[in-house]
Each structure stands twice: as structure tokens, then as C-alpha cells.
C-alpha positions in Angstrom: -70.0 -27.2 -68.8 -72.9 -29.3 -70.0 -72.7 -32.7 -71.8 -75.8 -34.2 -73.5 -75.7 -38.0 -74.1 -77.9 -40.5 -75.8 -77.7 -44.3 -75.7 -79.9 -46.6 -77.9 -80.0 -50.3 -78.8 -80.8 -50.0 -82.5 -82.0 -53.6 -83.0 -80.0 -54.0 -86.2 -80.0 -57.8 -86.6 -79.3 -58.2 -90.4 -81.8 -61.1 -90.8 -84.7 -60.6 -93.2 -88.2 -61.0 -91.7 -86.8 -61.1 -88.2 -85.6 -57.5 -87.8 -88.5 -55.4 -89.2 -88.1 -52.1 -91.0 -84.4 -52.2 -90.4 -83.2 -49.9 -93.3 -86.0 -47.4 -92.8 -85.4 -47.3 -89.0 -81.6 -46.7 -89.4 -82.3 -43.8 -91.8 -84.8 -42.4 -89.4 -82.4 -42.8 -86.4 -79.6 -41.0 -88.3 -81.9 -38.2 -89.4 -83.2 -37.7 -85.9 -79.8 -37.7 -84.2 -78.5 -35.5 -87.0 -81.0 -32.8 -86.0 -80.2 -33.1 -82.4 -77.9 -31.3 -80.0 -76.2 -34.3 -78.5 -72.5 -34.2 -77.6 -72.1 -38.0 -77.5 -74.2 -40.8 -78.8 -73.6 -44.5 -78.1 -75.3 -47.2 -80.2 -75.7 -50.9 -79.7 -76.7 -53.7 -82.2 -75.4 -52.0 -85.2 -74.3 -55.3 -86.7 -74.1 -54.5 -90.4 -71.4 -52.2 -91.7 -73.9 -50.7 -94.2 -76.1 -49.6 -91.3 -73.1 -47.9 -89.6 -72.5 -46.1 -92.9 -76.1 -44.9 -93.1 -75.7 -43.5 -89.6 -72.5 -41.7 -90.6 -74.0 -40.1 -93.6 -76.9 -38.7 -91.6 -75.1 -37.8 -88.4 -71.7 -36.8 -89.7 -72.4 -33.1 -90.1 -73.6 -32.8 -86.5 -71.3 -35.3 -84.9 -68.3 -35.6 -87.1 -66.2 -38.0 -85.0 -67.2 -41.6 -84.9 -65.8 -45.1 -84.1 -67.0 -48.7 -84.6 -65.7 -51.4 -82.3 -64.9 -54.4 -84.5 -65.0 -57.8 -82.7 -66.1 -61.4 -83.4 -67.3 -62.7 -86.7 -70.2 -60.3 -87.1 -68.9 -57.2 -85.2 -69.6 -56.1 -81.7 -72.5 -54.0 -82.7 -71.1 -51.1 -80.7 -70.3 -47.7 -82.1 -70.3 -44.1 -81.0 -70.6 -40.6 -82.5 -69.2 -37.4 -80.9 -69.3 -33.7 -81.5 -65.8 -33.5 -80.0 -62.5 -35.2 -80.9 -62.0 -38.9 -80.1 -58.4 -39.1 -78.9 -58.0 -42.8 -78.2 -60.1 -46.0 -78.4 -59.7 -49.5 -76.9 -61.9 -52.7 -76.9 -62.0 -55.2 -74.0 -63.5 -58.5 -75.1 -65.5 -60.6 -72.7 -64.8 -64.2 -71.8 -66.9 -66.2 -71.4 -69.6 -65.1 -73.9 -72.3 -67.6 -74.6 -72.2 -70.7 -76.8 -71.3 -71.0 -80.5 -73.9 -73.8 -81.1 -76.7 -71.5 -79.8 -77.0 -69.9 -83.2 -80.5 -68.6 -82.5 -79.1 -66.4 -79.7 -76.0 -65.2 -81.6 -74.2 -63.5 -78.7 -71.1 -65.6 -79.2 -70.7 -64.5 -82.8 -70.7 -60.8 -81.8 -67.6 -61.2 -79.6 -69.2 -59.0 -77.0 -67.2 -56.7 -74.9 -66.6 -53.2 -73.6 -65.6 -50.3 -75.8 -63.7 -47.3 -74.5 -63.2 -43.9 -76.2 -61.3 -41.0 -74.7 -63.0 -37.8 -75.7 -61.7 -34.2 -75.1 -64.6 -31.8 -74.5 -63.1 -28.3 -74.2 -60.3 -29.5 -72.0 -62.5 -31.9 -70.0 -61.4 -35.6 -70.5 -64.4 -37.9 -70.8 -64.0 -41.7 -70.9 -67.0 -43.1 -72.7 -67.6 -46.8 -72.2 -70.2 -48.5 -74.3 -71.3 -52.1 -73.9 -74.0 -54.7 -74.6 -73.9 -57.5 -72.1 -75.1 -61.0 -73.0 -78.8 -61.2 -73.2 -81.1 -62.9 -70.6 -83.3 -65.2 -72.7 -85.1 -66.9 -69.8 -85.4 -65.1 -66.5 -86.7 -68.1 -64.7 -83.9 -70.4 -65.9 -81.0 -68.2 -67.1 -78.5 -70.6 -68.6 -76.1 -67.7 -69.2 -76.2 -66.2 -65.7 -72.6 -67.2 -64.8 -71.4 -65.7 -68.1 -73.4 -62.5 -67.5 -72.1 -62.1 -64.0 -68.5 -62.5 -65.2 -69.1 -59.8 -67.8 -70.6 -57.4 -65.3 -67.5 -57.9 -63.0 -65.2 -57.6 -65.9 -66.9 -54.3 -66.9 -66.6 -52.8 -63.5 -62.9 -53.9 -63.1 -62.0 -52.5 -66.5 -63.5 -49.2 -65.7 -61.7 -49.1 -62.3 -58.4 -49.7 -64.0 -58.8 -47.2 -66.9 -60.8 -44.3 -65.4 -58.0 -42.7 -63.4 -57.0 -40.0 -66.0 -60.6 -39.1 -66.8 -62.6 -36.1 -65.4 -65.8 -37.9 -66.1 -66.4 -41.6 -66.9 -69.7 -42.6 -68.7 -71.0 -46.1 -69.1 -73.7 -46.3 -71.8 -75.5 -49.3 -73.2 -77.9 -52.2 -72.9 -76.7 -54.0 -69.8 -79.4 -56.6 -70.0 -79.8 -56.4 -66.2 -82.7 -54.8 -64.3 -81.9 -52.6 -61.3 -82.7 -55.4 -58.9 -80.3 -57.8 -60.5 -76.9 -58.8 -59.2 -75.0 -57.8 -62.4 -76.4 -54.2 -62.2 -75.4 -53.9 -58.6 -71.9 -55.4 -59.3 -71.3 -52.7 -62.0 -72.6 -49.8 -59.9 -71.0 -50.9 -56.6 -67.6 -52.2 -57.7 -67.3 -49.6 -60.4 -68.4 -46.8 -58.1 -70.9 -45.7 -60.8 -74.1 -43.6 -60.3 -77.3 -44.2 -62.3 -78.3 -41.0 -64.2 -82.0 -42.0 -64.0 -81.9 -42.3 -60.2 -79.8 -39.1 -59.8 -81.8 -36.9 -62.2 -83.2 -33.5 -61.1 -85.9 -33.6 -63.7 -87.4 -35.7 -66.5 -89.8 -35.3 -69.4 -90.8 -39.0 -69.3 -94.3 -40.0 -68.0 -93.1 -43.5 -67.2 -91.6 -42.9 -63.7 -89.8 -46.3 -63.8 -87.9 -45.4 -66.9 -88.5 -48.7 -68.6 -86.8 -49.2 -71.9 -87.7 -52.7 -73.1 -91.0 -54.5 -73.8 -92.8 -51.2 -73.5 -96.5 -51.3 -74.5 -96.2 -48.1 -76.5 -93.4 -49.6 -78.7 -94.7 -50.9 -82.1 -92.4 -54.0 -81.8 -93.7 -55.1 -78.4 -95.6 -58.3 -79.3 -97.1 -58.9 -75.9 -98.7 -55.6 -74.7 -99.5 -57.3 -71.4 -95.8 -58.2 -70.7 -94.0 -56.4 -67.9 -91.7 -53.7 -69.3 -88.3 -53.4 -67.8 -85.3 -51.0 -67.5 -82.2 -52.5 -68.9 -80.6 -49.6 -70.9 -78.5 -47.1 -68.8 -76.4 -44.1 -68.6 -74.1 -44.5 -65.6 -71.4 -42.0 -64.6 -68.4 -41.6 -62.4 -66.8 -38.4 -61.2 -63.1 -37.9 -61.4 -61.1 -36.4 -58.6 -62.1 -32.8 -58.0 -65.0 -33.0 -60.4 -68.7 -32.5 -59.6 -71.5 -33.9 -61.9 -75.1 -33.0 -61.6 -77.8 -34.8 -63.7 -80.0 -31.9 -64.8 -82.3 -34.2 -66.9 -82.6 -37.8 -67.8 -85.5 -39.0 -70.0 -86.5 -41.7 -72.5 -86.0 -40.8 -76.1 -86.3 -42.2 -79.6 -89.8 -43.6 -79.3 -92.1 -43.6 -82.3 -90.8 -42.4 -85.7 -92.8 -39.2 -86.6 -95.2 -39.9 -89.4 -94.5 -43.6 -89.4 -96.4 -46.6 -87.8 -93.2 -48.0 -86.3 -90.7 -47.1 -83.6 -87.0 -46.3 -84.0 -86.1 -49.6 -82.3 -87.6 -52.3 -80.1 -85.9 -50.5 -77.2 -86.4 -47.0 -76.0 -83.4 -44.7 -75.9 -82.1 -42.9 -72.8 -80.8 -39.4 -72.9 -79.2 -37.3 -70.1 -77.9 -33.8 -69.7 -75.0 -33.6 -67.3 -73.6 -30.4 -65.7 -69.8 -30.9 -65.1 -67.9 -28.6 -62.8 -64.2 -28.8 -61.9 -63.5 -27.9 -58.3 -60.4 -26.1 -57.0 -60.4 -28.4 -54.0 -59.6 -32.0 -54.8 -62.4 -34.2 -53.5 -61.5 -37.9 -53.1 -63.2 -40.4 -55.4 -66.1 -42.2 -53.7 -65.2 -45.8 -52.8 -67.6 -48.7 -52.7 -69.0 -49.9 -49.4 -66.9 -52.9 -48.4 -69.7 -54.9 -46.8 -72.1 -54.4 -49.7 -69.4 -55.3 -52.3 -68.4 -58.4 -50.3 -71.9 -59.7 -50.4 -72.2 -59.1 -54.1 -68.9 -60.8 -54.8 -69.8 -63.8 -52.6 -73.1 -64.2 -54.5 -71.3 -63.9 -57.8 -68.8 -66.6 -56.8 -71.6 -68.9 -55.9 -73.3 -68.4 -59.3 -70.0 -69.1 -61.1 -69.5 -72.3 -59.0 -72.9 -73.4 -60.2 -71.9 -72.5 -63.8 -68.7 -74.6 -63.5 -70.8 -77.5 -62.3 -72.9 -77.1 -65.4 -69.8 -77.2 -67.6 -68.8 -80.5 -66.1 -72.3 -81.9 -66.9 -72.1 -80.5 -70.5 -68.7 -82.0 -71.0 -69.9 -85.5 -70.0 -72.9 -85.1 -72.3 -70.8 -84.2 -75.4 -68.3 -87.1 -74.6 -71.2 -89.5 -74.5 -72.7 -87.9 -77.6 -69.5 -88.3 -79.6 -69.1 -92.0 -78.5 -72.7 -92.7 -79.6 -72.0 -91.2 -83.0 -68.8 -93.2 -83.3 -70.6 -96.4 -82.4 -73.4 -95.8 -84.9 -70.9 -95.0 -87.6 -69.1 -98.2 -86.9 -72.2 -100.3 -86.9 -73.5 -99.1 -90.2 -70.0 -99.5 -91.7 -69.7 -103.2 -90.9 -73.2 -104.4 -91.7 -74.4 -105.1 -95.2 -76.8 -102.5 -96.6 -78.5 -103.5 -99.9 -78.8 -101.2 -102.9 -80.2 -98.5 -103.2 -80.5 -97.9 -99.4 -76.7 -97.8 -99.2 -76.8 -94.3 -100.7 -78.8 -93.0 -97.8 -76.4 -94.8 -95.4 -73.4 -93.0 -97.0 -75.1 -89.7 -96.3 -76.0 -90.8 -92.8 -72.3 -91.7 -92.1 -71.2 -88.3 -93.3 -73.7 -86.6 -90.9 -72.4 -88.8 -88.1 -68.8 -87.8 -88.9 -69.8 -84.1 -88.8 -71.6 -84.6 -85.5 -68.5 -86.4 -84.1 -66.4 -83.4 -85.0 -68.9 -81.1 -83.4 -68.9 -83.1 -80.2 -65.1 -83.3 -80.0 -64.8 -79.6 -80.6 -67.2 -79.0 -77.8 -65.6 -81.0 -75.0 -62.0 -80.4 -76.1 -62.1 -76.7 -77.1 -65.3 -74.8 -76.4 -66.1 -76.1 -72.9 -62.5 -75.9 -71.9 -62.5 -72.3 -73.0 -65.7 -71.6 -71.0 -64.2 -73.2 -67.9 -61.1 -71.1 -68.2 -63.1 -67.9 -68.6 -65.3 -68.8 -65.6 -62.3 -69.8 -63.5 -60.5 -66.5 -64.3 -63.5 -64.5 -63.2 -64.0 -66.5 -60.1 -60.3 -66.2 -59.0 -60.4 -62.4 -59.7 -63.5 -62.1 -57.5 -61.9 -64.2 -54.8 -58.8 -62.1 -54.8 -60.8 -58.9 -54.5 -63.0 -60.4 -51.8 -60.0 -61.5 -49.8 -58.6 -57.9 -50.0 -61.8 -56.5 -48.6 -61.6 -58.5 -45.4 
């Protein structure tokens, strides 16, 4: 039996002048996929419900089964379409997941996580996992690295605990990790997942690296001299007594035919898998203990550094709140002549709002971040101890 899969980060940020040609691109994506022969399609960054409906209208006749994973205040951005019945779905939300005050990044508002859909393809049970891990905004100084490592560990653990009844497990999405990164190796090693691009028998792609982001040929790549990278993946895991062969893995969804723009700022990845059930039960491949131990120890060290940063941030917001309180007190007790007192009243209101922000940060948000990091750290330590 063959299964053809596509994953694509659609770049659907619903902000005018930031996300270019969004409506036209979603129509084009829907029309292209609607003409395709895919069995399963996984999308990321479908933030607006209207965009999901555009995809449904254009894809529904070819892939009649669909699901959107709701999460956070703006939605997870994750959805899938299938030619075959979706039997069950589940969403696992990541914690920690960025900062609410980093509005320009927006990951926190999406309530990022890992979506699971159980799909029955002619008696073969496929667990499709789709995710979009927190972005890396500065490779030289990644302030979210501890969060992203926690999310990669959470992804691998969730797959481990839910894949037992599946013949084939597929992880599709924008992992925001390159193949050399710790998070990618955590997911592949701890989750016992294979990379379809590395296991492929053939490809129709000229770029032998399989890069999917910041590609010079993409119309939305601002810096044509920038190094492109591979951060979008189709990973797979064979169930007991099941053999999977990657017949083809290629880049897809590049330039829109007849248009001057691409389907997205990312390239899509498609793969054709040949799945065969064996009469003899073959044990599921287990991760190498020594390799996994090294990955876990490095991850724990990163989280320790992240926890140190939270302590620094907590002290900053406490000092920030005290400063706002002191300023509010000073301008309340001194005499301010008319008409300057109107501006002072406005300034006091701003200070009160800033105090509320500071208090919410060190009493709620940072405490929540610490608990999320501590939970991931303890889970890693428990697994590491068990490997010894």
C-alpha cells in the first residue's frame, strides 16, 4: 500500500501588509492540493478560520475529511486534510511556549502544541502528528532555546506514549530545527523517528539539501544571499510488524503557476511511502541509550540556563514594578500646576497599567514558565536515570 503525504507552512499571519498575497495564496494552495493525488496533507500557520474555509472549499472534493486544531487565543494554526476517514483527534499543548509580552513574535498567542489524528487507510492505522514548534528568531542568541528544547522533548514523549496502536506514525510540520540542532536529534532519537528526506530512494528536487526556508528561488525571500535551511519535515515510525520504504521525497509547492509569487515563504515537503505488513512481528527499533543520554544531558543543561534566566527576569520585573510605584507616589504628592496636571493624570494611569503588567509577569507568567521548564527538566532527568 502506498501513502502520499504533503506538509506545508502556509504563512497565514492575518496581518495586512505583513503577510503578502495571503488570500490569493490560500486560494492557489487549495486549488493545487485539490488537483493532487495526496492521501494526507498537513498545514501549519493557518491562523484565520476564513483561510481554513477557503482550503476546505477547494480541497473538500479530493480530501473530504479535515480537522482544525483549536488552541490559544488565535488558534494553533494546525490543520489536516485526508482522503480517508479521521477516526479520532487529540491536541497536546506545549508548556512553556514563549512570552505574552513579545507580541511581535506571537507564538504564545497561538497556544502551540502537537495535534494527533488517527486515520484508517484501508485497514492500516496511521497516526498523523502535526506540529509547529516555537520559532528561532536569533540563531546566535536564542532566548527561546529552553522552551524549544522542552517542546521537542514533549513531542517525542507524546509520540512514544500514543503510537503503540498505530501501524505507521507520521510527524509532519515546521519543527524550526535544522538537522544539526539538538531539538531535531531529540525528536528523532527519543521518538525513534526516521527522516523521510534522508531515507528516500529517489527525489525530483535539484536542491540535494532539501532546504525549505529562506530559499533564493522563493519570491518572499528578502535576502537572496542568506543561507537557506531545512526546517520542515516528514518523519515516520514503523509499527510492530510493519515495513515502510520511502519511494520518493521531494520539495513541493514552490512558485504559483502564472503568478509572480510563491505559495508560501516556505517550500512544502511531499513523500510517497510504501507500507507493507509482515507476517513475522519485527520488534520496534529502540533508541541508542548512549546517544539519547548525551542528548538528554545537553537538554537539561540548556533548561538549567533557562531557569537562571527566569530568575533574572523575575528580579527585573520586581524592580520595574517598584520603580513604577515610586514614580506614581512622587507625582501624587507633589503639586503640579494647571494645565500640566492633565498630563500628570494620564502619566499616572500609564504607571498603574505598567505596575499591573509587572506584577502579572513576576507573579503569574514567570512562575508559569518556571513550572513548565521544571516539569520538562524532571521528566528528562527521570528518563536519563532510567537509561543508566
